[in-house]
mmJSON file of the N, C-alpha and C atoms, coordinates in Angstrom:
{"data_MODEL":{"atom_site":{
"group_PDB":["ATOM","ATOM","ATOM","ATOM","ATOM","ATOM","ATOM","ATOM","ATOM","ATOM","ATOM","ATOM","ATOM","ATOM","ATOM","ATOM","ATOM","ATOM","ATOM","ATOM","ATOM","ATOM","ATOM","ATOM","ATOM","ATOM","ATOM","ATOM","ATOM","ATOM","ATOM","ATOM","ATOM","ATOM","ATOM","ATOM","ATOM","ATOM","ATOM","ATOM","ATOM","ATOM","ATOM","ATOM","ATOM","ATOM","ATOM","ATOM","ATOM","ATOM","ATOM","ATOM","ATOM","ATOM","ATOM","ATOM","ATOM","ATOM","ATOM","ATOM","ATOM","ATOM","ATOM","ATOM","ATOM","ATOM","ATOM","ATOM","ATOM","ATOM","ATOM","ATOM","ATOM","ATOM","ATOM","ATOM","ATOM","ATOM","ATOM","ATOM","ATOM","ATOM","ATOM","ATOM","ATOM","ATOM","ATOM","ATOM","ATOM","ATOM","ATOM","ATOM","ATOM","ATOM","ATOM","ATOM","ATOM","ATOM","ATOM","ATOM","ATOM","ATOM","ATOM","ATOM","ATOM","ATOM","ATOM","ATOM","ATOM","ATOM","ATOM","ATOM","ATOM","ATOM","ATOM","ATOM","ATOM","ATOM","ATOM","ATOM","ATOM","ATOM","ATOM","ATOM","ATOM","ATOM","ATOM","ATOM","ATOM","ATOM","ATOM","ATOM","ATOM","ATOM","ATOM","ATOM","ATOM","ATOM","ATOM","ATOM","ATOM","ATOM","ATOM","ATOM","ATOM","ATOM","ATOM","ATOM","ATOM","ATOM","ATOM","ATOM","ATOM","ATOM","ATOM","ATOM","ATOM","ATOM","ATOM","ATOM","ATOM","ATOM","ATOM","ATOM","ATOM","ATOM","ATOM","ATOM","ATOM","ATOM","ATOM","ATOM","ATOM","ATOM","ATOM","ATOM","ATOM","ATOM","ATOM","ATOM","ATOM","ATOM","ATOM","ATOM","ATOM","ATOM","ATOM","ATOM","ATOM","ATOM","ATOM","ATOM","ATOM","ATOM","ATOM","ATOM","ATOM","ATOM","ATOM","ATOM","ATOM","ATOM","ATOM","ATOM","ATOM","ATOM","ATOM","ATOM","ATOM","ATOM","ATOM","ATOM","ATOM","ATOM","ATOM","ATOM","ATOM","ATOM","ATOM","ATOM","ATOM","ATOM","ATOM","ATOM","ATOM","ATOM","ATOM","ATOM","ATOM","ATOM","ATOM","ATOM","ATOM","ATOM","ATOM","ATOM","ATOM","ATOM","ATOM","ATOM"],
"id":[1,2,3,4,5,6,7,8,9,10,11,12,13,14,15,16,17,18,19,20,21,22,23,24,25,26,27,28,29,30,31,32,33,34,35,36,37,38,39,40,41,42,43,44,45,46,47,48,49,50,51,52,53,54,55,56,57,58,59,60,61,62,63,64,65,66,67,68,69,70,71,72,73,74,75,76,77,78,79,80,81,82,83,84,85,86,87,88,89,90,91,92,93,94,95,96,97,98,99,100,101,102,103,104,105,106,107,108,109,110,111,112,113,114,115,116,117,118,119,120,121,122,123,124,125,126,127,128,129,130,131,132,133,134,135,136,137,138,139,140,141,142,143,144,145,146,147,148,149,150,151,152,153,154,155,156,157,158,159,160,161,162,163,164,165,166,167,168,169,170,171,172,173,174,175,176,177,178,179,180,181,182,183,184,185,186,187,188,189,190,191,192,193,194,195,196,197,198,199,200,201,202,203,204,205,206,207,208,209,210,211,212,213,214,215,216,217,218,219,220,221,222,223,224,225,226,227,228,229,230,231,232,233,234,235,236,237,238,239,240],
"type_symbol":["N","C","C","N","C","C","N","C","C","N","C","C","N","C","C","N","C","C","N","C","C","N","C","C","N","C","C","N","C","C","N","C","C","N","C","C","N","C","C","N","C","C","N","C","C","N","C","C","N","C","C","N","C","C","N","C","C","N","C","C","N","C","C","N","C","C","N","C","C","N","C","C","N","C","C","N","C","C","N","C","C","N","C","C","N","C","C","N","C","C","N","C","C","N","C","C","N","C","C","N","C","C","N","C","C","N","C","C","N","C","C","N","C","C","N","C","C","N","C","C","N","C","C","N","C","C","N","C","C","N","C","C","N","C","C","N","C","C","N","C","C","N","C","C","N","C","C","N","C","C","N","C","C","N","C","C","N","C","C","N","C","C","N","C","C","N","C","C","N","C","C","N","C","C","N","C","C","N","C","C","N","C","C","N","C","C","N","C","C","N","C","C","N","C","C","N","C","C","N","C","C","N","C","C","N","C","C","N","C","C","N","C","C","N","C","C","N","C","C","N","C","C","N","C","C","N","C","C","N","C","C","N","C","C","N","C","C","N","C","C"],
"label_atom_id":["N","CA","C","N","CA","C","N","CA","C","N","CA","C","N","CA","C","N","CA","C","N","CA","C","N","CA","C","N","CA","C","N","CA","C","N","CA","C","N","CA","C","N","CA","C","N","CA","C","N","CA","C","N","CA","C","N","CA","C","N","CA","C","N","CA","C","N","CA","C","N","CA","C","N","CA","C","N","CA","C","N","CA","C","N","CA","C","N","CA","C","N","CA","C","N","CA","C","N","CA","C","N","CA","C","N","CA","C","N","CA","C","N","CA","C","N","CA","C","N","CA","C","N","CA","C","N","CA","C","N","CA","C","N","CA","C","N","CA","C","N","CA","C","N","CA","C","N","CA","C","N","CA","C","N","CA","C","N","CA","C","N","CA","C","N","CA","C","N","CA","C","N","CA","C","N","CA","C","N","CA","C","N","CA","C","N","CA","C","N","CA","C","N","CA","C","N","CA","C","N","CA","C","N","CA","C","N","CA","C","N","CA","C","N","CA","C","N","CA","C","N","CA","C","N","CA","C","N","CA","C","N","CA","C","N","CA","C","N","CA","C","N","CA","C","N","CA","C","N","CA","C","N","CA","C","N","CA","C","N","CA","C","N","CA","C","N","CA","C","N","CA","C","N","CA","C","N","CA","C"],
"label_alt_id":[null,null,null,null,null,null,null,null,null,null,null,null,null,null,null,null,null,null,null,null,null,null,null,null,null,null,null,null,null,null,null,null,null,null,null,null,null,null,null,null,null,null,null,null,null,null,null,null,null,null,null,null,null,null,null,null,null,null,null,null,null,null,null,null,null,null,null,null,null,null,null,null,null,null,null,null,null,null,null,null,null,null,null,null,null,null,null,null,null,null,null,null,null,null,null,null,null,null,null,null,null,null,null,null,null,null,null,null,null,null,null,null,null,null,null,null,null,null,null,null,null,null,null,null,null,null,null,null,null,null,null,null,null,null,null,null,null,null,null,null,null,null,null,null,null,null,null,null,null,null,null,null,null,null,null,null,null,null,null,null,null,null,null,null,null,null,null,null,null,null,null,null,null,null,null,null,null,null,null,null,null,null,null,null,null,null,null,null,null,null,null,null,null,null,null,null,null,null,null,null,null,null,null,null,null,null,null,null,null,null,null,null,null,null,null,null,null,null,null,null,null,null,null,null,null,null,null,null,null,null,null,null,null,null,null,null,null,null,null,null],
"label_comp_id":["LEU","LEU","LEU","VAL","VAL","VAL","LEU","LEU","LEU","ASN","ASN","ASN","PRO","PRO","PRO","ASP","ASP","ASP","ASN","ASN","ASN","SER","SER","SER","PHE","PHE","PHE","GLU","GLU","GLU","VAL","VAL","VAL","GLN","GLN","GLN","ILE","ILE","ILE","ASP","ASP","ASP","GLY","GLY","GLY","LEU","LEU","LEU","VAL","VAL","VAL","LYS","LYS","LYS","ALA","ALA","ALA","SER","SER","SER","GLY","GLY","GLY","ASN","ASN","ASN","LEU","LEU","LEU","LEU","LEU","LEU","SER","SER","SER","SER","SER","SER","MET","MET","MET","GLU","GLU","GLU","PRO","PRO","PRO","PRO","PRO","PRO","VAL","VAL","VAL","ASN","ASN","ASN","PRO","PRO","PRO","ALA","ALA","ALA","GLN","GLN","GLN","GLU","GLU","GLU","ILE","ILE","ILE","ASP","ASP","ASP","ASP","ASP","ASP","PRO","PRO","PRO","SER","SER","SER","ASP","ASP","ASP","PHE","PHE","PHE","LYS","LYS","LYS","PRO","PRO","PRO","ALA","ALA","ALA","GLU","GLU","GLU","TRP","TRP","TRP","VAL","VAL","VAL","ASP","ASP","ASP","GLU","GLU","GLU","ALA","ALA","ALA","LYS","LYS","LYS","ILE","ILE","ILE","ASP","ASP","ASP","ASP","ASP","ASP","PRO","PRO","PRO","SER","SER","SER","ALA","ALA","ALA","PHE","PHE","PHE","LYS","LYS","LYS","PRO","PRO","PRO","SER","SER","SER","ASP","ASP","ASP","TRP","TRP","TRP","ASP","ASP","ASP","GLU","GLU","GLU","ASP","ASP","ASP","ALA","ALA","ALA","PRO","PRO","PRO","MET","MET","MET","MET","MET","MET","MET","MET","MET","ASP","ASP","ASP","ASP","ASP","ASP","PRO","PRO","PRO","SER","SER","SER","ALA","ALA","ALA","SER","SER","SER","LYS","LYS","LYS"],
"label_asym_id":["A","A","A","A","A","A","A","A","A","A","A","A","A","A","A","A","A","A","A","A","A","A","A","A","A","A","A","A","A","A","A","A","A","A","A","A","A","A","A","A","A","A","A","A","A","A","A","A","A","A","A","A","A","A","A","A","A","A","A","A","A","A","A","A","A","A","A","A","A","A","A","A","A","A","A","A","A","A","A","A","A","A","A","A","A","A","A","A","A","A","A","A","A","A","A","A","A","A","A","A","A","A","A","A","A","A","A","A","A","A","A","A","A","A","A","A","A","A","A","A","A","A","A","A","A","A","A","A","A","A","A","A","A","A","A","A","A","A","A","A","A","A","A","A","A","A","A","A","A","A","A","A","A","A","A","A","A","A","A","A","A","A","A","A","A","A","A","A","A","A","A","A","A","A","A","A","A","A","A","A","A","A","A","A","A","A","A","A","A","A","A","A","A","A","A","A","A","A","A","A","A","A","A","A","A","A","A","A","A","A","A","A","A","A","A","A","A","A","A","A","A","A","A","A","A","A","A","A","A","A","A","A","A","A","A","A","A","A","A","A"],
"label_entity_id":["1","1","1","1","1","1","1","1","1","1","1","1","1","1","1","1","1","1","1","1","1","1","1","1","1","1","1","1","1","1","1","1","1","1","1","1","1","1","1","1","1","1","1","1","1","1","1","1","1","1","1","1","1","1","1","1","1","1","1","1","1","1","1","1","1","1","1","1","1","1","1","1","1","1","1","1","1","1","1","1","1","1","1","1","1","1","1","1","1","1","1","1","1","1","1","1","1","1","1","1","1","1","1","1","1","1","1","1","1","1","1","1","1","1","1","1","1","1","1","1","1","1","1","1","1","1","1","1","1","1","1","1","1","1","1","1","1","1","1","1","1","1","1","1","1","1","1","1","1","1","1","1","1","1","1","1","1","1","1","1","1","1","1","1","1","1","1","1","1","1","1","1","1","1","1","1","1","1","1","1","1","1","1","1","1","1","1","1","1","1","1","1","1","1","1","1","1","1","1","1","1","1","1","1","1","1","1","1","1","1","1","1","1","1","1","1","1","1","1","1","1","1","1","1","1","1","1","1","1","1","1","1","1","1","1","1","1","1","1","1"],
"label_seq_id":[1,1,1,2,2,2,3,3,3,4,4,4,5,5,5,6,6,6,7,7,7,8,8,8,9,9,9,10,10,10,11,11,11,12,12,12,13,13,13,14,14,14,15,15,15,16,16,16,17,17,17,18,18,18,19,19,19,20,20,20,21,21,21,22,22,22,23,23,23,24,24,24,25,25,25,26,26,26,27,27,27,28,28,28,29,29,29,30,30,30,31,31,31,32,32,32,33,33,33,34,34,34,35,35,35,36,36,36,37,37,37,38,38,38,39,39,39,40,40,40,41,41,41,42,42,42,43,43,43,44,44,44,45,45,45,46,46,46,47,47,47,48,48,48,49,49,49,50,50,50,51,51,51,52,52,52,53,53,53,54,54,54,55,55,55,56,56,56,57,57,57,58,58,58,59,59,59,60,60,60,61,61,61,62,62,62,63,63,63,64,64,64,65,65,65,66,66,66,67,67,67,68,68,68,69,69,69,70,70,70,71,71,71,72,72,72,73,73,73,74,74,74,75,75,75,76,76,76,77,77,77,78,78,78,79,79,79,80,80,80],
"pdbx_PDB_ins_code":[null,null,null,null,null,null,null,null,null,null,null,null,null,null,null,null,null,null,null,null,null,null,null,null,null,null,null,null,null,null,null,null,null,null,null,null,null,null,null,null,null,null,null,null,null,null,null,null,null,null,null,null,null,null,null,null,null,null,null,null,null,null,null,null,null,null,null,null,null,null,null,null,null,null,null,null,null,null,null,null,null,null,null,null,null,null,null,null,null,null,null,null,null,null,null,null,null,null,null,null,null,null,null,null,null,null,null,null,null,null,null,null,null,null,null,null,null,null,null,null,null,null,null,null,null,null,null,null,null,null,null,null,null,null,null,null,null,null,null,null,null,null,null,null,null,null,null,null,null,null,null,null,null,null,null,null,null,null,null,null,null,null,null,null,null,null,null,null,null,null,null,null,null,null,null,null,null,null,null,null,null,null,null,null,null,null,null,null,null,null,null,null,null,null,null,null,null,null,null,null,null,null,null,null,null,null,null,null,null,null,null,null,null,null,null,null,null,null,null,null,null,null,null,null,null,null,null,null,null,null,null,null,null,null,null,null,null,null,null,null],
"Cartn_x":[91.837,91.843,92.739,92.384,92.631,93.53,94.965,95.963,96.067,96.045,96.129,97.816,98.038,98.929,98.749,97.532,97.231,96.394,97.107,97.003,95.451,94.323,93.151,93.221,92.109,91.704,90.725,90.492,89.21,89.16,88.285,88.297,86.811,87.092,86.226,86.082,84.583,84.265,83.367,83.992,83.47,83.337,83.902,84.133,82.93,82.458,81.739,82.376,82.268,83.35,82.783,83.268,82.184,83.057,84.238,84.559,85.762,85.703,86.646,87.215,88.06,88.406,89.799,90.411,92.281,93.387,94.161,95.246,95.499,95.805,96.056,95.153,93.964,92.774,91.468,91.274,90.365,90.436,91.844,92.018,92.491,91.858,92.353,93.149,94.278,95.332,95.319,96.053,96.417,97.726,97.744,98.853,99.927,100.291,101.247,100.887,101.44,101.336,101.734,101.05,102.357,103.812,104.585,106.249,105.98,105.469,105.441,103.838,104.03,102.862,102.302,101.579,101.609,101.104,102.181,101.774,100.685,99.497,99.733,99.793,100.519,100.639,102.39,102.942,104.718,104.661,105.822,106.022,107.533,108.132,109.724,109.573,110.818,110.856,111.606,111.389,111.49,112.97,114.582,115.798,115.921,115.225,115.613,116.211,117.005,117.961,117.693,117.536,117.536,118.379,119.494,120.87,121.157,122.004,122.337,124.159,124.823,125.938,125.698,126.036,126.478,127.627,127.825,129.535,130.097,130.945,130.845,132.155,131.718,132.492,134.064,133.547,134.697,135.476,135.063,136.473,137.317,138.576,139.696,141.143,141.582,142.675,144.024,144.353,145.794,147.195,147.692,148.71,149.546,149.681,150.83,149.863,148.562,147.687,148.844,148.992,149.553,148.966,148.305,147.116,148.099,149.476,150.025,150.451,149.571,150.136,149.372,149.282,148.284,147.701,146.508,145.244,145.069,145.959,146.357,147.801,147.982,149.643,149.398,150.706,150.801,151.679,151.245,150.926,152.214,153.435,154.647,154.285,153.279,153.181,151.848,151.436,150.166,150.044,149.838,149.689,147.878,148.674,147.136,146.988],
"Cartn_y":[184.83,184.865,186.629,186.862,187.866,187.325,187.861,187.245,188.403,188.889,189.99,189.475,190.6,190.601,189.835,189.782,189.779,188.014,187.582,185.739,185.176,186.617,186.167,186.477,185.71,185.722,185.93,185.641,185.913,185.273,184.579,184.028,184.6,185.812,186.487,186.015,185.451,185.232,186.622,187.254,187.844,189.495,189.04,190.379,190.103,189.13,188.867,187.88,188.297,186.98,185.627,184.767,183.259,182.543,182.837,182.342,182.951,183.025,183.949,183.152,183.595,182.844,183.48,182.571,183.039,181.536,181.749,180.625,180.055,179.889,179.218,178.842,179.318,178.441,178.157,178.57,178.121,177.19,176.824,175.874,174.417,173.312,171.778,171.164,170.921,171.532,172.614,173.59,174.474,174.853,176.167,176.496,176.238,176.666,176.736,175.881,174.598,173.371,173.938,172.953,172.994,172.828,173.254,172.872,171.348,170.852,169.255,168.838,167.585,167.277,167.015,166.881,166.449,164.708,163.904,162.231,162.003,161.984,161.623,160.539,159.469,158.164,158.189,158.902,159.284,159.356,158.884,159.182,158.787,159.063,159.345,157.688,157.397,156.076,156.122,154.976,155.035,155.397,154.867,155.351,156.53,157.147,158.442,159.736,160.257,161.051,162.162,163.338,165.079,165.542,165.05,165.926,166.589,167.726,168.147,167.071,166.882,165.97,165.049,163.832,162.572,162.07,162.064,161.477,160.068,159.806,158.464,158.055,156.873,156.417,155.437,155.314,154.245,155.056,156.968,157.662,157.662,157.936,158.255,158.943,160.152,160.452,159.863,159.606,158.927,158.829,158.589,158.241,159.909,159.895,160.825,162.268,162.556,163.633,164.834,165.809,166.944,168.051,168.564,169.677,171.199,171.112,172.25,172.805,171.632,171.681,172.76,173.528,174.906,174.361,174.807,174.132,173.957,175.366,175.06,175.554,174.698,174.862,175.661,176.568,176.967,176.278,176.407,175.174,176.116,175.952,176.563,176.748,175.374,175.148,175.862,176.563,176.926,178.544,179.008,180.459,181.207,182.532,183.269,183.732],
"Cartn_z":[129.357,131.193,131.469,132.535,133.238,134.561,134.876,135.807,136.854,137.951,138.512,139.344,139.855,141.096,142.224,142.564,143.765,143.807,142.476,142.248,142.244,141.841,141.378,139.833,139.493,138.075,137.492,136.139,135.758,134.228,134.234,132.326,132.164,130.945,130.225,128.655,128.32,127.478,126.224,125.465,125.353,125.617,126.863,127.785,128.886,129.243,130.018,131.312,132.057,133.249,133.493,132.684,133.028,134.547,135.159,135.896,136.665,138.225,138.629,139.869,140.749,141.778,141.892,143.033,143.189,142.923,142.461,141.744,142.89,144.275,145.156,146.051,145.998,146.924,145.924,144.63,143.732,142.87,142.822,141.627,142.584,141.955,142.622,141.12,141.353,142.827,142.649,143.353,143.506,142.572,141.865,140.662,141.589,143.098,143.71,144.915,144.789,145.886,146.869,148.321,149.619,149.385,149.975,149.387,150.302,151.018,151.572,151.936,151.446,151.567,152.789,154.533,155.248,155.288,155.801,155.866,157.462,157.412,158.932,159.598,158.598,159.283,159.269,159.071,159.256,160.761,161.361,162.693,162.958,163.998,164.289,164.945,164.476,165.032,166.421,167.834,168.979,168.884,168.591,168.581,167.728,167.105,166.869,168.038,167.325,167.769,167.302,168.074,167.36,167.678,167.902,168.113,166.761,166.942,165.854,165.091,166.181,166.121,167.454,167.044,167.974,167.917,169.571,169.539,168.986,168.415,168.013,168.722,169.655,170.793,170.123,168.838,168.37,167.415,167.263,166.73,167.594,166.934,167.732,166.481,167.085,166.209,166.165,164.728,164.256,165.735,165.469,166.642,166.493,165.028,164.773,164.292,164.893,165.036,165.67,165.133,165.171,166.109,167.479,167.41,167.065,166.95,166.809,165.29,164.589,163.362,162.422,161.215,161.342,160.022,160.172,159.605,158.092,157.791,155.883,155.946,154.89,154.413,153.448,152.937,151.591,150.993,149.174,148.342,147.498,147.403,146.28,144.771,144.339,143.063,142.7,143.47,143.004,142.671,141.92,141.444,141.039,141.475,141.733,140.505],
"occupancy":[1.0,1.0,1.0,1.0,1.0,1.0,1.0,1.0,1.0,1.0,1.0,1.0,1.0,1.0,1.0,1.0,1.0,1.0,1.0,1.0,1.0,1.0,1.0,1.0,1.0,1.0,1.0,1.0,1.0,1.0,1.0,1.0,1.0,1.0,1.0,1.0,1.0,1.0,1.0,1.0,1.0,1.0,1.0,1.0,1.0,1.0,1.0,1.0,1.0,1.0,1.0,1.0,1.0,1.0,1.0,1.0,1.0,1.0,1.0,1.0,1.0,1.0,1.0,1.0,1.0,1.0,1.0,1.0,1.0,1.0,1.0,1.0,1.0,1.0,1.0,1.0,1.0,1.0,1.0,1.0,1.0,1.0,1.0,1.0,1.0,1.0,1.0,1.0,1.0,1.0,1.0,1.0,1.0,1.0,1.0,1.0,1.0,1.0,1.0,1.0,1.0,1.0,1.0,1.0,1.0,1.0,1.0,1.0,1.0,1.0,1.0,1.0,1.0,1.0,1.0,1.0,1.0,1.0,1.0,1.0,1.0,1.0,1.0,1.0,1.0,1.0,1.0,1.0,1.0,1.0,1.0,1.0,1.0,1.0,1.0,1.0,1.0,1.0,1.0,1.0,1.0,1.0,1.0,1.0,1.0,1.0,1.0,1.0,1.0,1.0,1.0,1.0,1.0,1.0,1.0,1.0,1.0,1.0,1.0,1.0,1.0,1.0,1.0,1.0,1.0,1.0,1.0,1.0,1.0,1.0,1.0,1.0,1.0,1.0,1.0,1.0,1.0,1.0,1.0,1.0,1.0,1.0,1.0,1.0,1.0,1.0,1.0,1.0,1.0,1.0,1.0,1.0,1.0,1.0,1.0,1.0,1.0,1.0,1.0,1.0,1.0,1.0,1.0,1.0,1.0,1.0,1.0,1.0,1.0,1.0,1.0,1.0,1.0,1.0,1.0,1.0,1.0,1.0,1.0,1.0,1.0,1.0,1.0,1.0,1.0,1.0,1.0,1.0,1.0,1.0,1.0,1.0,1.0,1.0,1.0,1.0,1.0,1.0,1.0,1.0],
"B_iso_or_equiv":[0.0,0.0,0.0,0.0,0.0,0.0,0.0,0.0,0.0,0.0,0.0,0.0,0.0,0.0,0.0,0.0,0.0,0.0,0.0,0.0,0.0,0.0,0.0,0.0,0.0,0.0,0.0,0.0,0.0,0.0,0.0,0.0,0.0,0.0,0.0,0.0,0.0,0.0,0.0,0.0,0.0,0.0,0.0,0.0,0.0,0.0,0.0,0.0,0.0,0.0,0.0,0.0,0.0,0.0,0.0,0.0,0.0,0.0,0.0,0.0,0.0,0.0,0.0,0.0,0.0,0.0,0.0,0.0,0.0,0.0,0.0,0.0,0.0,0.0,0.0,0.0,0.0,0.0,0.0,0.0,0.0,0.0,0.0,0.0,0.0,0.0,0.0,0.0,0.0,0.0,0.0,0.0,0.0,0.0,0.0,0.0,0.0,0.0,0.0,0.0,0.0,0.0,0.0,0.0,0.0,0.0,0.0,0.0,0.0,0.0,0.0,0.0,0.0,0.0,0.0,0.0,0.0,0.0,0.0,0.0,0.0,0.0,0.0,0.0,0.0,0.0,0.0,0.0,0.0,0.0,0.0,0.0,0.0,0.0,0.0,0.0,0.0,0.0,0.0,0.0,0.0,0.0,0.0,0.0,0.0,0.0,0.0,0.0,0.0,0.0,0.0,0.0,0.0,0.0,0.0,0.0,0.0,0.0,0.0,0.0,0.0,0.0,0.0,0.0,0.0,0.0,0.0,0.0,0.0,0.0,0.0,0.0,0.0,0.0,0.0,0.0,0.0,0.0,0.0,0.0,0.0,0.0,0.0,0.0,0.0,0.0,0.0,0.0,0.0,0.0,0.0,0.0,0.0,0.0,0.0,0.0,0.0,0.0,0.0,0.0,0.0,0.0,0.0,0.0,0.0,0.0,0.0,0.0,0.0,0.0,0.0,0.0,0.0,0.0,0.0,0.0,0.0,0.0,0.0,0.0,0.0,0.0,0.0,0.0,0.0,0.0,0.0,0.0,0.0,0.0,0.0,0.0,0.0,0.0,0.0,0.0,0.0,0.0,0.0,0.0],
"pdbx_formal_charge":[null,null,null,null,null,null,null,null,null,null,null,null,null,null,null,null,null,null,null,null,null,null,null,null,null,null,null,null,null,null,null,null,null,null,null,null,null,null,null,null,null,null,null,null,null,null,null,null,null,null,null,null,null,null,null,null,null,null,null,null,null,null,null,null,null,null,null,null,null,null,null,null,null,null,null,null,null,null,null,null,null,null,null,null,null,null,null,null,null,null,null,null,null,null,null,null,null,null,null,null,null,null,null,null,null,null,null,null,null,null,null,null,null,null,null,null,null,null,null,null,null,null,null,null,null,null,null,null,null,null,null,null,null,null,null,null,null,null,null,null,null,null,null,null,null,null,null,null,null,null,null,null,null,null,null,null,null,null,null,null,null,null,null,null,null,null,null,null,null,null,null,null,null,null,null,null,null,null,null,null,null,null,null,null,null,null,null,null,null,null,null,null,null,null,null,null,null,null,null,null,null,null,null,null,null,null,null,null,null,null,null,null,null,null,null,null,null,null,null,null,null,null,null,null,null,null,null,null,null,null,null,null,null,null,null,null,null,null,null,null],
"auth_seq_id":[1,1,1,2,2,2,3,3,3,4,4,4,5,5,5,6,6,6,7,7,7,8,8,8,9,9,9,10,10,10,11,11,11,12,12,12,13,13,13,14,14,14,15,15,15,16,16,16,17,17,17,18,18,18,19,19,19,20,20,20,21,21,21,22,22,22,23,23,23,24,24,24,25,25,25,26,26,26,27,27,27,28,28,28,29,29,29,30,30,30,31,31,31,32,32,32,33,33,33,34,34,34,35,35,35,36,36,36,37,37,37,38,38,38,39,39,39,40,40,40,41,41,41,42,42,42,43,43,43,44,44,44,45,45,45,46,46,46,47,47,47,48,48,48,49,49,49,50,50,50,51,51,51,52,52,52,53,53,53,54,54,54,55,55,55,56,56,56,57,57,57,58,58,58,59,59,59,60,60,60,61,61,61,62,62,62,63,63,63,64,64,64,65,65,65,66,66,66,67,67,67,68,68,68,69,69,69,70,70,70,71,71,71,72,72,72,73,73,73,74,74,74,75,75,75,76,76,76,77,77,77,78,78,78,79,79,79,80,80,80],
"auth_comp_id":["LEU","LEU","LEU","VAL","VAL","VAL","LEU","LEU","LEU","ASN","ASN","ASN","PRO","PRO","PRO","ASP","ASP","ASP","ASN","ASN","ASN","SER","SER","SER","PHE","PHE","PHE","GLU","GLU","GLU","VAL","VAL","VAL","GLN","GLN","GLN","ILE","ILE","ILE","ASP","ASP","ASP","GLY","GLY","GLY","LEU","LEU","LEU","VAL","VAL","VAL","LYS","LYS","LYS","ALA","ALA","ALA","SER","SER","SER","GLY","GLY","GLY","ASN","ASN","ASN","LEU","LEU","LEU","LEU","LEU","LEU","SER","SER","SER","SER","SER","SER","MET","MET","MET","GLU","GLU","GLU","PRO","PRO","PRO","PRO","PRO","PRO","VAL","VAL","VAL","ASN","ASN","ASN","PRO","PRO","PRO","ALA","ALA","ALA","GLN","GLN","GLN","GLU","GLU","GLU","ILE","ILE","ILE","ASP","ASP","ASP","ASP","ASP","ASP","PRO","PRO","PRO","SER","SER","SER","ASP","ASP","ASP","PHE","PHE","PHE","LYS","LYS","LYS","PRO","PRO","PRO","ALA","ALA","ALA","GLU","GLU","GLU","TRP","TRP","TRP","VAL","VAL","VAL","ASP","ASP","ASP","GLU","GLU","GLU","ALA","ALA","ALA","LYS","LYS","LYS","ILE","ILE","ILE","ASP","ASP","ASP","ASP","ASP","ASP","PRO","PRO","PRO","SER","SER","SER","ALA","ALA","ALA","PHE","PHE","PHE","LYS","LYS","LYS","PRO","PRO","PRO","SER","SER","SER","ASP","ASP","ASP","TRP","TRP","TRP","ASP","ASP","ASP","GLU","GLU","GLU","ASP","ASP","ASP","ALA","ALA","ALA","PRO","PRO","PRO","MET","MET","MET","MET","MET","MET","MET","MET","MET","ASP","ASP","ASP","ASP","ASP","ASP","PRO","PRO","PRO","SER","SER","SER","ALA","ALA","ALA","SER","SER","SER","LYS","LYS","LYS"],
"auth_asym_id":["A","A","A","A","A","A","A","A","A","A","A","A","A","A","A","A","A","A","A","A","A","A","A","A","A","A","A","A","A","A","A","A","A","A","A","A","A","A","A","A","A","A","A","A","A","A","A","A","A","A","A","A","A","A","A","A","A","A","A","A","A","A","A","A","A","A","A","A","A","A","A","A","A","A","A","A","A","A","A","A","A","A","A","A","A","A","A","A","A","A","A","A","A","A","A","A","A","A","A","A","A","A","A","A","A","A","A","A","A","A","A","A","A","A","A","A","A","A","A","A","A","A","A","A","A","A","A","A","A","A","A","A","A","A","A","A","A","A","A","A","A","A","A","A","A","A","A","A","A","A","A","A","A","A","A","A","A","A","A","A","A","A","A","A","A","A","A","A","A","A","A","A","A","A","A","A","A","A","A","A","A","A","A","A","A","A","A","A","A","A","A","A","A","A","A","A","A","A","A","A","A","A","A","A","A","A","A","A","A","A","A","A","A","A","A","A","A","A","A","A","A","A","A","A","A","A","A","A","A","A","A","A","A","A","A","A","A","A","A","A"],
"auth_atom_id":["N","CA","C","N","CA","C","N","CA","C","N","CA","C","N","CA","C","N","CA","C","N","CA","C","N","CA","C","N","CA","C","N","CA","C","N","CA","C","N","CA","C","N","CA","C","N","CA","C","N","CA","C","N","CA","C","N","CA","C","N","CA","C","N","CA","C","N","CA","C","N","CA","C","N","CA","C","N","CA","C","N","CA","C","N","CA","C","N","CA","C","N","CA","C","N","CA","C","N","CA","C","N","CA","C","N","CA","C","N","CA","C","N","CA","C","N","CA","C","N","CA","C","N","CA","C","N","CA","C","N","CA","C","N","CA","C","N","CA","C","N","CA","C","N","CA","C","N","CA","C","N","CA","C","N","CA","C","N","CA","C","N","CA","C","N","CA","C","N","CA","C","N","CA","C","N","CA","C","N","CA","C","N","CA","C","N","CA","C","N","CA","C","N","CA","C","N","CA","C","N","CA","C","N","CA","C","N","CA","C","N","CA","C","N","CA","C","N","CA","C","N","CA","C","N","CA","C","N","CA","C","N","CA","C","N","CA","C","N","CA","C","N","CA","C","N","CA","C","N","CA","C","N","CA","C","N","CA","C","N","CA","C","N","CA","C","N","CA","C","N","CA","C","N","CA","C","N","CA","C"],
"pdbx_PDB_model_num":[1,1,1,1,1,1,1,1,1,1,1,1,1,1,1,1,1,1,1,1,1,1,1,1,1,1,1,1,1,1,1,1,1,1,1,1,1,1,1,1,1,1,1,1,1,1,1,1,1,1,1,1,1,1,1,1,1,1,1,1,1,1,1,1,1,1,1,1,1,1,1,1,1,1,1,1,1,1,1,1,1,1,1,1,1,1,1,1,1,1,1,1,1,1,1,1,1,1,1,1,1,1,1,1,1,1,1,1,1,1,1,1,1,1,1,1,1,1,1,1,1,1,1,1,1,1,1,1,1,1,1,1,1,1,1,1,1,1,1,1,1,1,1,1,1,1,1,1,1,1,1,1,1,1,1,1,1,1,1,1,1,1,1,1,1,1,1,1,1,1,1,1,1,1,1,1,1,1,1,1,1,1,1,1,1,1,1,1,1,1,1,1,1,1,1,1,1,1,1,1,1,1,1,1,1,1,1,1,1,1,1,1,1,1,1,1,1,1,1,1,1,1,1,1,1,1,1,1,1,1,1,1,1,1,1,1,1,1,1,1]
}}}
């Protein structure tokens, strides 16, 4: 078996080429299959939302929320 960097191969017996081809296109299944196999029968539901973020109308900040508080606080017991 001779494998080449361009994904081609040859099968040689006693120095004679008996088979050759490409690992990605000549083999069934291919050595490197597709990342995702397409399913022709799949579809997005009618209520599917493509937005990255969806507002939650029932979400609210707690009553003691402090907008001026620092994002991070120092931990005096932590050591570096």
